[in-house]
Biopython code that builds the backbone (N, CA, C, O; Angstrom):
import numpy as np
from Bio.PDB.StructureBuilder import StructureBuilder

atoms = [
    (1, "MET", "N", (0.932, -1.103, -0.048)),
    (1, "MET", "CA", (-0.111, -0.065, 0.076)),
    (1, "MET", "C", (1.223, 1.779, -0.198)),
    (1, "MET", "O", (1.423, 2.761, -0.912)),
    (2, "ALA", "N", (1.622, 1.139, 0.855)),
    (2, "ALA", "CA", (3.004, 2.381, 0.933)),
    (2, "ALA", "C", (3.414, 2.495, -0.385)),
    (2, "ALA", "O", (3.193, 3.597, -0.887)),
    (3, "GLU", "N", (4.010, 1.570, -1.168)),
    (3, "GLU", "CA", (4.884, 1.574, -2.239)),
    (3, "GLU", "C", (3.648, 2.341, -3.434)),
    (3, "GLU", "O", (3.816, 3.385, -4.064)),
    (4, "GLU", "N", (2.686, 1.620, -3.454)),
    (4, "GLU", "CA", (1.452, 2.318, -4.413)),
    (4, "GLU", "C", (1.153, 4.085, -4.138)),
    (4, "GLU", "O", (0.914, 4.857, -5.067)),
    (5, "PHE", "N", (1.212, 4.428, -2.937)),
    (5, "PHE", "CA", (1.251, 5.846, -2.432)),
    (5, "PHE", "C", (2.321, 6.708, -3.166)),
    (5, "PHE", "O", (2.206, 7.699, -3.886)),
    (6, "HIS", "N", (3.673, 5.817, -2.634)),
    (6, "HIS", "CA", (4.888, 6.635, -3.430)),
    (6, "HIS", "C", (4.811, 6.906, -4.768)),
    (6, "HIS", "O", (4.896, 8.008, -5.308)),
    (7, "GLU", "N", (4.597, 5.524, -5.415)),
    (7, "GLU", "CA", (4.519, 5.647, -7.102)),
    (7, "GLU", "C", (3.369, 6.802, -7.680)),
    (7, "GLU", "O", (3.502, 7.745, -8.460)),
    (8, "LYS", "N", (2.359, 6.353, -7.036)),
    (8, "LYS", "CA", (1.200, 7.614, -7.304)),
    (8, "LYS", "C", (1.867, 9.356, -7.040)),
    (8, "LYS", "O", (1.559, 10.279, -7.794)),
    (9, "LEU", "N", (2.554, 9.479, -6.157)),
    (9, "LEU", "CA", (2.770, 10.508, -5.706)),
    (9, "LEU", "C", (4.363, 10.786, -6.858)),
    (9, "LEU", "O", (4.511, 11.877, -7.410)),
    (10, "LYS", "N", (4.970, 10.112, -6.970)),
    (10, "LYS", "CA", (6.036, 10.388, -8.069)),
    (10, "LYS", "C", (5.638, 10.723, -9.553)),
    (10, "LYS", "O", (6.255, 11.423, -10.356)),
    (11, "ARG", "N", (4.317, 9.969, -9.736)),
    (11, "ARG", "CA", (3.978, 10.252, -11.034)),
    (11, "ARG", "C", (3.274, 11.417, -11.222)),
    (11, "ARG", "O", (3.144, 11.862, -12.362)),
    (12, "ILE", "N", (2.740, 12.045, -10.152)),
    (12, "ILE", "CA", (1.697, 13.210, -10.163)),
    (12, "ILE", "C", (2.847, 14.573, -10.139)),
    (12, "ILE", "O", (2.630, 15.676, -10.641)),
    (13, "ILE", "N", (4.083, 14.154, -9.426)),
    (13, "ILE", "CA", (5.351, 15.492, -9.263)),
    (13, "ILE", "C", (5.740, 15.290, -10.844)),
    (13, "ILE", "O", (5.750, 16.287, -11.567)),
    (14, "HIS", "N", (5.995, 14.261, -11.271)),
    (14, "HIS", "CA", (6.323, 14.051, -13.084)),
    (14, "HIS", "C", (5.705, 14.744, -13.727)),
    (14, "HIS", "O", (6.289, 15.533, -14.471)),
    (15, "GLU", "N", (4.273, 14.699, -13.675)),
    (15, "GLU", "CA", (3.384, 15.559, -14.567)),
    (15, "GLU", "C", (3.793, 16.818, -14.087)),
    (15, "GLU", "O", (4.280, 17.567, -14.935)),
    (16, "TYR", "N", (3.704, 17.275, -12.808)),
    (16, "TYR", "CA", (3.413, 18.500, -12.618)),
    (16, "TYR", "C", (5.042, 19.431, -13.318)),
    (16, "TYR", "O", (5.118, 20.575, -13.765)),
    (17, "ILE", "N", (6.343, 18.183, -13.129)),
    (17, "ILE", "CA", (7.453, 18.893, -13.849)),
    (17, "ILE", "C", (7.325, 19.096, -15.045)),
    (17, "ILE", "O", (7.842, 20.090, -15.557)),
    (18, "LEU", "N", (6.466, 18.024, -15.907)),
    (18, "LEU", "CA", (6.223, 18.409, -17.326)),
    (18, "LEU", "C", (5.609, 19.395, -17.926)),
    (18, "LEU", "O", (5.657, 19.783, -19.094)),
    (19, "LEU", "N", (5.078, 19.730, -17.093)),
    (19, "LEU", "CA", (3.860, 20.785, -17.254)),
    (19, "LEU", "C", (4.436, 21.934, -17.074)),
    (19, "LEU", "O", (4.284, 22.783, -17.952)),
    (20, "THR", "N", (5.210, 22.234, -15.935)),
    (20, "THR", "CA", (6.321, 23.515, -15.854)),
    (20, "THR", "C", (6.952, 23.489, -17.144)),
    (20, "THR", "O", (6.738, 24.370, -17.977)),
    (21, "TYR", "N", (7.726, 22.511, -17.346)),
    (21, "TYR", "CA", (8.634, 22.505, -18.733)),
    (21, "TYR", "C", (7.969, 23.215, -19.996)),
    (21, "TYR", "O", (8.480, 24.207, -20.515)),
    (22, "GLU", "N", (6.640, 22.555, -20.506)),
    (22, "GLU", "CA", (5.767, 23.030, -21.459)),
    (22, "GLU", "C", (5.451, 24.986, -21.273)),
    (22, "GLU", "O", (5.432, 25.864, -22.136)),
    (23, "LEU", "N", (5.227, 25.059, -19.633)),
    (23, "LEU", "CA", (4.529, 26.065, -19.632)),
    (23, "LEU", "C", (5.663, 27.433, -20.031)),
    (23, "LEU", "O", (5.382, 28.365, -20.784)),
    (24, "THR", "N", (7.044, 27.229, -19.264)),
    (24, "THR", "CA", (7.772, 27.994, -19.327)),
    (24, "THR", "C", (8.405, 28.103, -20.492)),
    (24, "THR", "O", (8.945, 29.190, -20.695)),
    (25, "LYS", "N", (8.514, 27.107, -21.495)),
    (25, "LYS", "CA", (8.828, 27.500, -22.960)),
    (25, "LYS", "C", (8.167, 28.379, -23.504)),
    (25, "LYS", "O", (8.711, 28.802, -24.524)),
    (26, "LYS", "N", (6.863, 29.013, -23.168)),
    (26, "LYS", "CA", (6.188, 30.230, -23.256)),
    (26, "LYS", "C", (6.889, 31.457, -22.914)),
    (26, "LYS", "O", (6.800, 32.442, -23.647)),
    (27, "TYR", "N", (7.485, 31.461, -21.997)),
    (27, "TYR", "CA", (8.098, 32.971, -21.509)),
    (27, "TYR", "C", (8.908, 33.350, -22.230)),
    (27, "TYR", "O", (9.513, 32.595, -22.991)),
    (28, "PRO", "N", (9.119, 34.697, -22.152)),
    (28, "PRO", "CA", (9.876, 35.112, -23.012)),
    (28, "PRO", "C", (11.191, 35.155, -22.525)),
    (28, "PRO", "O", (11.451, 34.822, -21.369)),
    (29, "ASP", "N", (12.357, 35.686, -23.624)),
    (29, "ASP", "CA", (13.699, 34.920, -23.429)),
    (29, "ASP", "C", (14.489, 35.873, -22.364)),
    (29, "ASP", "O", (15.616, 35.544, -21.995)),
    (30, "ASP", "N", (13.975, 36.854, -21.966)),
    (30, "ASP", "CA", (14.780, 37.796, -20.957)),
    (30, "ASP", "C", (14.533, 37.208, -19.685)),
    (30, "ASP", "O", (15.124, 37.533, -18.655)),
    (31, "GLU", "N", (13.352, 36.045, -19.804)),
    (31, "GLU", "CA", (13.510, 35.438, -18.447)),
    (31, "GLU", "C", (14.577, 33.950, -18.502)),
    (31, "GLU", "O", (15.110, 33.478, -17.498)),
    (32, "LYS", "N", (14.671, 33.574, -19.439)),
    (32, "LYS", "CA", (15.722, 32.938, -19.260)),
    (32, "LYS", "C", (16.638, 32.033, -17.963)),
    (32, "LYS", "O", (16.671, 30.852, -17.618)),
    (33, "PHE", "N", (17.304, 33.269, -17.513)),
    (33, "PHE", "CA", (17.707, 32.842, -16.526)),
    (33, "PHE", "C", (17.154, 33.481, -15.169)),
    (33, "PHE", "O", (17.840, 33.588, -14.152)),
    (34, "GLY", "N", (15.833, 33.888, -15.285)),
    (34, "GLY", "CA", (15.234, 34.172, -13.905)),
    (34, "GLY", "C", (13.759, 33.345, -13.888)),
    (34, "GLY", "O", (13.746, 32.194, -13.450)),
    (35, "LEU", "N", (12.892, 33.784, -14.233)),
    (35, "LEU", "CA", (11.906, 32.837, -13.661)),
    (35, "LEU", "C", (12.102, 31.538, -14.443)),
    (35, "LEU", "O", (12.411, 30.524, -13.817)),
    (36, "ILE", "N", (11.927, 31.495, -15.911)),
    (36, "ILE", "CA", (12.114, 29.919, -16.357)),
    (36, "ILE", "C", (12.848, 28.864, -15.608)),
    (36, "ILE", "O", (12.489, 27.749, -15.228)),
    (37, "SER", "N", (14.444, 29.779, -15.450)),
    (37, "SER", "CA", (15.163, 28.689, -14.517)),
    (37, "SER", "C", (15.250, 28.132, -13.496)),
    (37, "SER", "O", (15.834, 27.066, -13.298)),
    (38, "GLN", "N", (14.340, 29.180, -12.274)),
    (38, "GLN", "CA", (13.629, 28.943, -11.234)),
    (38, "GLN", "C", (12.701, 28.070, -11.082)),
    (38, "GLN", "O", (12.689, 27.077, -10.354)),
    (39, "ASP", "N", (11.718, 28.570, -11.976)),
    (39, "ASP", "CA", (10.579, 27.955, -12.136)),
    (39, "ASP", "C", (10.605, 26.111, -12.448)),
    (39, "ASP", "O", (9.890, 25.176, -12.086)),
    (40, "ARG", "N", (11.728, 26.234, -13.230)),
    (40, "ARG", "CA", (12.034, 24.494, -13.695)),
    (40, "ARG", "C", (12.701, 23.802, -12.203)),
    (40, "ARG", "O", (12.379, 22.738, -11.675)),
    (41, "ARG", "N", (13.545, 24.625, -11.831)),
    (41, "ARG", "CA", (14.448, 24.213, -10.619)),
    (41, "ARG", "C", (13.771, 23.776, -9.431)),
    (41, "ARG", "O", (13.914, 22.669, -8.912)),
    (42, "SER", "N", (12.869, 24.898, -8.940)),
    (42, "SER", "CA", (11.975, 24.448, -8.329)),
    (42, "SER", "C", (11.057, 23.048, -7.863)),
    (42, "SER", "O", (10.769, 22.327, -6.908)),
    (43, "SER", "N", (10.809, 23.313, -9.591)),
    (43, "SER", "CA", (9.380, 22.020, -9.718)),
    (43, "SER", "C", (10.150, 20.805, -9.662)),
    (43, "SER", "O", (9.539, 19.847, -9.188)),
    (44, "VAL", "N", (11.388, 20.595, -10.043)),
    (44, "VAL", "CA", (12.360, 19.357, -10.050)),
    (44, "VAL", "C", (12.697, 18.981, -8.450)),
    (44, "VAL", "O", (12.675, 17.867, -7.927)),
    (45, "SER", "N", (13.023, 20.315, -7.829)),
    (45, "SER", "CA", (13.442, 19.811, -6.571)),
    (45, "SER", "C", (12.068, 19.523, -5.697)),
    (45, "SER", "O", (12.148, 19.355, -4.481)),
    (46, "VAL", "N", (11.009, 19.485, -6.280)),
    (46, "VAL", "CA", (10.144, 18.863, -5.633)),
    (46, "VAL", "C", (10.275, 17.211, -5.437)),
    (46, "VAL", "O", (10.052, 16.535, -4.433)),
    (47, "MET", "N", (10.771, 16.763, -6.925)),
    (47, "MET", "CA", (10.772, 15.608, -6.789)),
    (47, "MET", "C", (12.194, 14.850, -6.146)),
    (47, "MET", "O", (12.308, 13.782, -5.545)),
    (48, "LEU", "N", (13.257, 15.915, -6.554)),
    (48, "LEU", "CA", (14.649, 15.200, -5.999)),
    (48, "LEU", "C", (14.487, 15.113, -4.469)),
    (48, "LEU", "O", (14.905, 14.137, -3.845)),
    (49, "ASN", "N", (14.031, 15.885, -4.032)),
    (49, "ASN", "CA", (13.897, 15.732, -2.516)),
    (49, "ASN", "C", (12.976, 14.904, -1.620)),
    (49, "ASN", "O", (13.150, 14.460, -0.485)),
    (50, "TYR", "N", (11.805, 14.818, -2.582)),
    (50, "TYR", "CA", (10.806, 13.247, -2.158)),
    (50, "TYR", "C", (11.547, 12.387, -2.477)),
    (50, "TYR", "O", (12.166, 12.118, -1.448)),
    (51, "VAL", "N", (12.047, 11.489, -3.617)),
    (51, "VAL", "CA", (12.738, 10.792, -3.592)),
    (51, "VAL", "C", (13.793, 10.406, -2.670)),
    (51, "VAL", "O", (13.739, 9.324, -2.087)),
    (52, "GLU", "N", (14.957, 11.402, -2.466)),
    (52, "GLU", "CA", (15.721, 11.391, -1.763)),
    (52, "GLU", "C", (15.420, 11.083, -0.101)),
    (52, "GLU", "O", (16.018, 10.395, 0.727)),
    (53, "GLY", "N", (14.615, 11.643, -0.056)),
    (53, "GLY", "CA", (14.003, 11.328, 1.381)),
    (53, "GLY", "C", (13.693, 9.708, 1.490)),
    (53, "GLY", "O", (14.170, 8.833, 2.212)),
    (54, "TYR", "N", (12.894, 9.699, 0.671)),
    (54, "TYR", "CA", (11.952, 7.967, 0.147)),
    (54, "TYR", "C", (12.973, 7.117, 0.847)),
    (54, "TYR", "O", (12.845, 6.354, 1.805)),
    (55, "ALA", "N", (14.321, 7.536, -0.086)),
    (55, "ALA", "CA", (15.424, 6.346, -0.111)),
    (55, "ALA", "C", (16.146, 6.572, 1.085)),
    (55, "ALA", "O", (17.067, 5.771, 1.246)),
    (56, "ARG", "N", (15.954, 7.729, 2.295)),
    (56, "ARG", "CA", (16.773, 7.823, 3.728)),
    (56, "ARG", "C", (16.179, 6.427, 4.348)),
    (56, "ARG", "O", (15.266, 5.711, 3.938)),
    (57, "MET", "N", (17.058, 6.306, 5.516)),
    (57, "MET", "CA", (16.661, 5.464, 6.632)),
    (57, "MET", "C", (15.847, 5.944, 7.480)),
    (57, "MET", "O", (14.676, 5.656, 7.726)),
    (58, "LYS", "N", (16.811, 6.985, 8.080)),
    (58, "LYS", "CA", (16.530, 7.850, 9.284)),
    (58, "LYS", "C", (15.236, 8.772, 9.481)),
    (58, "LYS", "O", (15.380, 9.971, 9.244)),
    (59, "GLY", "N", (13.953, 8.298, 9.905)),
    (59, "GLY", "CA", (13.037, 9.467, 10.057)),
    (59, "GLY", "C", (13.154, 10.604, 10.165)),
    (59, "GLY", "O", (12.336, 11.306, 9.571)),
    (60, "LYS", "N", (13.990, 11.107, 10.796)),
    (60, "LYS", "CA", (14.434, 12.756, 11.053)),
    (60, "LYS", "C", (14.624, 13.391, 9.769)),
    (60, "LYS", "O", (14.047, 14.394, 9.350)),
    (61, "VAL", "N", (15.747, 12.490, 9.031)),
    (61, "VAL", "CA", (16.433, 12.936, 8.031)),
    (61, "VAL", "C", (15.387, 12.855, 6.659)),
    (61, "VAL", "O", (15.316, 13.666, 5.736)),
    (62, "GLN", "N", (14.507, 11.428, 6.886)),
    (62, "GLN", "CA", (13.630, 11.600, 5.622)),
    (62, "GLN", "C", (12.765, 12.970, 5.594)),
    (62, "GLN", "O", (12.527, 13.680, 4.617)),
    (63, "LEU", "N", (12.265, 13.181, 7.265)),
    (63, "LEU", "CA", (11.328, 14.267, 7.372)),
    (63, "LEU", "C", (11.872, 15.576, 6.796)),
    (63, "LEU", "O", (11.175, 16.327, 6.113)),
    (64, "ASN", "N", (13.039, 15.792, 7.079)),
    (64, "ASN", "CA", (13.448, 16.914, 6.687)),
    (64, "ASN", "C", (13.475, 16.711, 4.938)),
    (64, "ASN", "O", (12.647, 17.447, 4.403)),
    (65, "PHE", "N", (14.015, 16.128, 4.274)),
    (65, "PHE", "CA", (13.983, 16.208, 2.781)),
    (65, "PHE", "C", (12.581, 16.093, 2.341)),
    (65, "PHE", "O", (12.409, 16.563, 1.216)),
    (66, "PHE", "N", (11.441, 15.563, 2.950)),
    (66, "PHE", "CA", (10.082, 15.667, 2.754)),
    (66, "PHE", "C", (9.306, 17.393, 2.849)),
    (66, "PHE", "O", (8.438, 17.964, 2.189)),
    (67, "GLU", "N", (10.113, 17.752, 3.966)),
    (67, "GLU", "CA", (9.798, 19.218, 4.356)),
    (67, "GLU", "C", (10.393, 20.047, 3.156)),
    (67, "GLU", "O", (9.667, 20.905, 2.653)),
    (68, "ILE", "N", (11.649, 19.854, 2.667)),
    (68, "ILE", "CA", (12.524, 20.626, 1.752)),
    (68, "ILE", "C", (11.582, 20.356, 0.559)),
    (68, "ILE", "O", (11.204, 21.366, -0.035)),
    (69, "SER", "N", (11.131, 19.144, 0.099)),
    (69, "SER", "CA", (10.144, 18.877, -1.083)),
    (69, "SER", "C", (9.110, 20.281, -0.862)),
    (69, "SER", "O", (9.259, 21.286, -1.557)),
    (70, "TYR", "N", (8.166, 20.184, 0.097)),
    (70, "TYR", "CA", (6.938, 20.582, 0.269)),
    (70, "TYR", "C", (7.323, 22.190, 0.506)),
    (70, "TYR", "O", (6.373, 22.970, 0.450)),
    (71, "GLY", "N", (8.290, 22.591, 0.696)),
    (71, "GLY", "CA", (8.526, 23.876, 0.568)),
    (71, "GLY", "C", (8.809, 24.556, -1.074)),
    (71, "GLY", "O", (8.311, 25.585, -1.530)),
    (72, "SER", "N", (9.891, 23.485, -1.835)),
    (72, "SER", "CA", (9.861, 23.705, -3.278)),
    (72, "SER", "C", (8.539, 23.693, -3.831)),
    (72, "SER", "O", (8.525, 24.268, -4.920)),
    (73, "LEU", "N", (7.497, 23.278, -3.502)),
    (73, "LEU", "CA", (6.401, 23.365, -3.945)),
    (73, "LEU", "C", (5.446, 24.451, -3.991)),
    (73, "LEU", "O", (4.479, 24.800, -4.669)),
    (74, "LYS", "N", (6.264, 24.930, -2.765)),
    (74, "LYS", "CA", (5.130, 26.443, -2.399)),
    (74, "LYS", "C", (5.993, 27.426, -3.272)),
    (74, "LYS", "O", (5.501, 28.405, -3.834)),
    (75, "GLU", "N", (7.209, 27.113, -3.333)),
    (75, "GLU", "CA", (8.717, 28.466, -3.937)),
    (75, "GLU", "C", (7.908, 28.329, -5.401)),
    (75, "GLU", "O", (7.444, 29.302, -5.996)),
    (76, "SER", "N", (7.808, 26.711, -5.953)),
    (76, "SER", "CA", (7.167, 26.770, -7.467)),
    (76, "SER", "C", (5.643, 27.154, -7.815)),
    (76, "SER", "O", (5.319, 27.630, -8.903)),
    (77, "ILE", "N", (4.910, 26.939, -6.955)),
    (77, "ILE", "CA", (3.709, 27.592, -7.108)),
    (77, "ILE", "C", (3.343, 29.174, -7.266)),
    (77, "ILE", "O", (2.698, 29.743, -8.147)),
    (78, "TYR", "N", (4.202, 29.851, -5.708)),
    (78, "TYR", "CA", (4.011, 31.045, -6.242)),
    (78, "TYR", "C", (4.799, 31.798, -7.619)),
    (78, "TYR", "O", (4.402, 32.791, -8.228)),
    (79, "ILE", "N", (5.893, 31.076, -7.855)),
    (79, "ILE", "CA", (6.337, 31.461, -9.160)),
    (79, "ILE", "C", (5.234, 31.344, -10.452)),
    (79, "ILE", "O", (5.274, 32.268, -11.264)),
    (80, "LYS", "N", (4.317, 30.322, -10.662)),
    (80, "LYS", "CA", (3.172, 30.278, -11.479)),
    (80, "LYS", "C", (2.394, 31.089, -11.130)),
    (80, "LYS", "O", (1.719, 31.516, -12.067)),
    (81, "TYR", "N", (2.010, 31.814, -9.496)),
    (81, "TYR", "CA", (1.292, 32.928, -9.673)),
    (81, "TYR", "C", (1.676, 34.015, -10.738)),
    (81, "TYR", "O", (1.061, 34.465, -11.705)),
    (82, "LEU", "N", (3.181, 34.328, -10.099)),
    (82, "LEU", "CA", (3.708, 35.569, -10.859)),
    (82, "LEU", "C", (3.999, 35.491, -12.128)),
    (82, "LEU", "O", (4.256, 36.457, -12.846)),
    (83, "SER", "N", (3.973, 34.342, -12.459)),
    (83, "SER", "CA", (4.000, 34.253, -14.149)),
    (83, "SER", "C", (2.660, 34.633, -14.826)),
    (83, "SER", "O", (2.522, 35.180, -15.920)),
    (84, "LYS", "N", (1.744, 34.252, -13.998)),
    (84, "LYS", "CA", (0.204, 34.579, -14.347)),
    (84, "LYS", "C", (0.101, 36.040, -14.238)),
    (84, "LYS", "O", (-0.111, 36.577, -15.325)),
    (85, "CYS", "N", (0.196, 36.870, -13.188)),
    (85, "CYS", "CA", (0.066, 38.136, -12.931)),
    (85, "CYS", "C", (0.806, 38.885, -14.291)),
    (85, "CYS", "O", (0.261, 39.837, -14.851)),
    (86, "LEU", "N", (2.085, 38.338, -14.731)),
    (86, "LEU", "CA", (2.909, 38.968, -15.896)),
    (86, "LEU", "C", (2.165, 38.284, -17.017)),
    (86, "LEU", "O", (2.723, 38.547, -18.083)),
    (87, "LYS", "N", (1.199, 37.569, -17.160)),
    (87, "LYS", "CA", (0.504, 37.362, -18.323)),
    (87, "LYS", "C", (1.543, 36.213, -19.268)),
    (87, "LYS", "O", (1.526, 36.222, -20.499)),
    (88, "TYR", "N", (2.373, 35.307, -18.498)),
    (88, "TYR", "CA", (2.959, 34.535, -19.406)),
    (88, "TYR", "C", (1.935, 33.466, -19.294)),
    (88, "TYR", "O", (1.773, 32.865, -20.355)),
    (89, "ILE", "N", (1.292, 33.113, -18.432)),
    (89, "ILE", "CA", (0.634, 31.779, -18.391)),
    (89, "ILE", "C", (-0.982, 32.573, -18.445)),
    (89, "ILE", "O", (-1.094, 33.778, -18.216)),
    (90, "ASP", "N", (-2.037, 31.783, -18.746)),
    (90, "ASP", "CA", (-3.194, 32.346, -18.887)),
    (90, "ASP", "C", (-4.143, 31.616, -17.657)),
    (90, "ASP", "O", (-3.698, 30.636, -17.060)),
    (91, "ASP", "N", (-5.467, 32.173, -17.341)),
    (91, "ASP", "CA", (-6.156, 31.476, -16.313)),
    (91, "ASP", "C", (-6.241, 30.040, -16.045)),
    (91, "ASP", "O", (-6.068, 29.435, -14.986)),
    (92, "TYR", "N", (-6.533, 29.626, -17.178)),
    (92, "TYR", "CA", (-6.651, 28.283, -17.653)),
    (92, "TYR", "C", (-5.453, 27.310, -16.948)),
    (92, "TYR", "O", (-5.700, 26.377, -16.183)),
    (93, "GLU", "N", (-4.172, 27.715, -17.355)),
    (93, "GLU", "CA", (-2.940, 27.113, -17.607)),
    (93, "GLU", "C", (-2.615, 27.156, -16.061)),
    (93, "GLU", "O", (-2.140, 26.118, -15.601)),
    (94, "TYR", "N", (-2.829, 28.337, -15.100)),
    (94, "TYR", "CA", (-3.012, 28.433, -13.945)),
    (94, "TYR", "C", (-3.843, 27.166, -12.845)),
    (94, "TYR", "O", (-3.483, 26.549, -11.842)),
    (95, "LYS", "N", (-5.028, 27.208, -13.626)),
    (95, "LYS", "CA", (-5.813, 26.707, -12.763)),
    (95, "LYS", "C", (-5.429, 25.271, -12.931)),
    (95, "LYS", "O", (-5.378, 24.695, -11.845)),
    (96, "LYS", "N", (-5.063, 24.304, -14.254)),
    (96, "LYS", "CA", (-4.856, 23.036, -14.334)),
    (96, "LYS", "C", (-3.709, 22.600, -13.449)),
    (96, "LYS", "O", (-3.729, 21.474, -12.952)),
    (97, "ILE", "N", (-2.196, 23.871, -13.114)),
    (97, "ILE", "CA", (-1.274, 23.636, -12.450)),
    (97, "ILE", "C", (-1.602, 23.445, -10.894)),
    (97, "ILE", "O", (-1.247, 22.491, -10.202)),
    (98, "LEU", "N", (-2.358, 24.561, -10.488)),
    (98, "LEU", "CA", (-3.335, 24.310, -8.916)),
    (98, "LEU", "C", (-3.616, 23.180, -8.729)),
    (98, "LEU", "O", (-3.108, 22.627, -7.754)),
    (99, "GLU", "N", (-4.610, 22.368, -9.676)),
    (99, "GLU", "CA", (-5.124, 21.280, -9.218)),
    (99, "GLU", "C", (-4.323, 20.327, -8.770)),
    (99, "GLU", "O", (-4.469, 19.789, -7.673)),
    (100, "ILE", "N", (-3.174, 19.980, -9.819)),
    (100, "ILE", "CA", (-2.102, 19.096, -10.036)),
    (100, "ILE", "C", (-1.505, 19.538, -8.179)),
    (100, "ILE", "O", (-1.435, 18.796, -7.199)),
    (101, "LYS", "N", (-1.178, 20.980, -8.315)),
    (101, "LYS", "CA", (0.041, 21.184, -6.894)),
    (101, "LYS", "C", (-1.110, 20.745, -5.604)),
    (101, "LYS", "O", (-0.638, 20.310, -4.554)),
    (102, "ASP", "N", (-2.112, 20.841, -5.705)),
    (102, "ASP", "CA", (-3.168, 20.618, -4.083)),
    (102, "ASP", "C", (-3.013, 19.212, -4.202)),
    (102, "ASP", "O", (-2.712, 18.650, -3.148)),
    (103, "GLU", "N", (-3.172, 18.311, -5.464)),
    (103, "GLU", "CA", (-2.962, 16.670, -4.808)),
    (103, "GLU", "C", (-1.730, 16.287, -4.346)),
    (103, "GLU", "O", (-1.692, 15.403, -3.491)),
    (104, "ILE", "N", (-0.413, 16.930, -4.868)),
    (104, "ILE", "CA", (0.608, 16.818, -4.843)),
    (104, "ILE", "C", (0.982, 17.183, -3.005)),
    (104, "ILE", "O", (1.570, 16.540, -2.135)),
    (105, "GLY", "N", (0.244, 18.630, -3.031)),
    (105, "GLY", "CA", (0.646, 18.934, -1.208)),
    (105, "GLY", "C", (0.074, 18.289, -0.495)),
    (105, "GLY", "O", (0.618, 18.035, 0.580)),
    (106, "ALA", "N", (-1.269, 17.744, -0.776)),
    (106, "ALA", "CA", (-2.064, 16.997, -0.039)),
    (106, "ALA", "C", (-1.453, 15.618, 0.858)),
    (106, "ALA", "O", (-1.600, 15.264, 2.028)),
    (107, "MET", "N", (-0.501, 14.898, -0.624)),
    (107, "MET", "CA", (-0.059, 13.889, -0.178)),
    (107, "MET", "C", (1.264, 14.381, 0.473)),
    (107, "MET", "O", (1.801, 13.911, 1.476)),
    (108, "LEU", "N", (1.682, 15.420, -0.293)),
    (108, "LEU", "CA", (3.169, 15.291, 1.257)),
    (108, "LEU", "C", (2.560, 15.559, 2.421)),
    (108, "LEU", "O", (2.962, 15.033, 3.459)),
    (109, "TYR", "N", (1.444, 16.466, 2.399)),
    (109, "TYR", "CA", (1.266, 16.945, 4.083)),
    (109, "TYR", "C", (1.053, 15.696, 4.851)),
    (109, "TYR", "O", (1.536, 15.490, 5.964)),
    (110, "LYS", "N", (0.166, 14.729, 4.072)),
    (110, "LYS", "CA", (-0.269, 13.423, 4.836)),
    (110, "LYS", "C", (1.063, 12.729, 5.165)),
    (110, "LYS", "O", (1.267, 12.412, 6.337)),
    (111, "THR", "N", (2.161, 12.419, 4.046)),
    (111, "THR", "CA", (3.363, 12.164, 4.270)),
    (111, "THR", "C", (4.130, 12.704, 5.279)),
    (111, "THR", "O", (4.787, 11.981, 6.028)),
    (112, "ILE", "N", (4.114, 13.724, 5.358)),
    (112, "ILE", "CA", (5.059, 14.467, 6.419)),
    (112, "ILE", "C", (4.326, 14.464, 7.963)),
    (112, "ILE", "O", (5.045, 14.218, 8.932)),
    (113, "GLU", "N", (3.312, 14.660, 8.101)),
    (113, "GLU", "CA", (2.483, 14.378, 9.447)),
    (113, "GLU", "C", (2.309, 13.064, 9.945)),
    (113, "GLU", "O", (2.153, 12.837, 11.145)),
    (114, "GLY", "N", (2.333, 12.033, 8.908)),
    (114, "GLY", "CA", (2.518, 10.451, 9.372)),
    (114, "GLY", "C", (3.778, 10.193, 9.788)),
    (114, "GLY", "O", (4.006, 9.361, 10.666)),
    (115, "LEU", "N", (4.877, 11.012, 9.082)),
    (115, "LEU", "CA", (5.754, 10.789, 9.722)),
    (115, "LEU", "C", (6.725, 11.236, 11.195)),
    (115, "LEU", "O", (7.456, 10.639, 11.984)),
    (116, "ARG", "N", (6.258, 12.553, 11.012)),
    (116, "ARG", "CA", (6.104, 13.052, 12.224)),
    (116, "ARG", "C", (5.455, 12.535, 13.653)),
    (116, "ARG", "O", (5.965, 12.722, 14.757)),
    (117, "LYS", "N", (4.595, 12.055, 13.467)),
    (117, "LYS", "CA", (3.714, 11.037, 14.364)),
    (117, "LYS", "C", (4.654, 9.812, 15.043)),
    (117, "LYS", "O", (4.873, 9.472, 16.205)),
    (118, "LYS", "N", (5.103, 9.321, 13.714)),
    (118, "LYS", "CA", (5.833, 8.352, 13.795)),
    (118, "LYS", "C", (7.014, 8.202, 14.713)),
    (118, "LYS", "O", (7.209, 7.196, 15.395)),
    (119, "ILE", "N", (7.838, 9.327, 14.690)),
    (119, "ILE", "CA", (8.892, 9.680, 15.148)),
    (119, "ILE", "C", (9.298, 10.338, 16.633)),
    (119, "ILE", "O", (10.373, 10.510, 17.208)),
    (120, "LYS", "N", (7.750, 10.653, 17.004)),
    (120, "LYS", "CA", (7.846, 11.563, 18.340)),
    (120, "LYS", "C", (8.399, 10.520, 19.595)),
    (120, "LYS", "O", (8.563, 10.957, 20.734)),
]
sb = StructureBuilder()
sb.init_structure("model")
sb.init_model(0)
sb.init_chain("A")
sb.init_seg("    ")
for serial, (resi, resn, name, xyz) in enumerate(atoms, 1):
    if name == "N":
        sb.init_residue(resn, " ", resi, " ")
    sb.init_atom(name, np.array(xyz, "f"), 0.0, 1.0, " ", f" {name:<3s}", serial, name[0])
structure = sb.get_structure()
């Protein structure tokens, strides 16, 4: 069961990353070293920190990586909001990515809270 949850979360995060790359292709060239790279980096960081945390054996270390993953998700979604305000993405695209973010956020939060209770 835990493995199914883990694989589902990875699949959804991967979808989020791919959508981020698709959206950032439309950003203006002058954002190449600004929002484009920062948005891609923070989106990928969600996955990298999650999988690294999942691979760790100590609960407190896992928790740290999962919290960093959650923080990267928050960073990434603010960048999407800013991109919408700057008219780099439209309302439909923003809503679509928010739906994916909400699912990831809920699953990460459940993982973090479950681990917190376990290591107390």
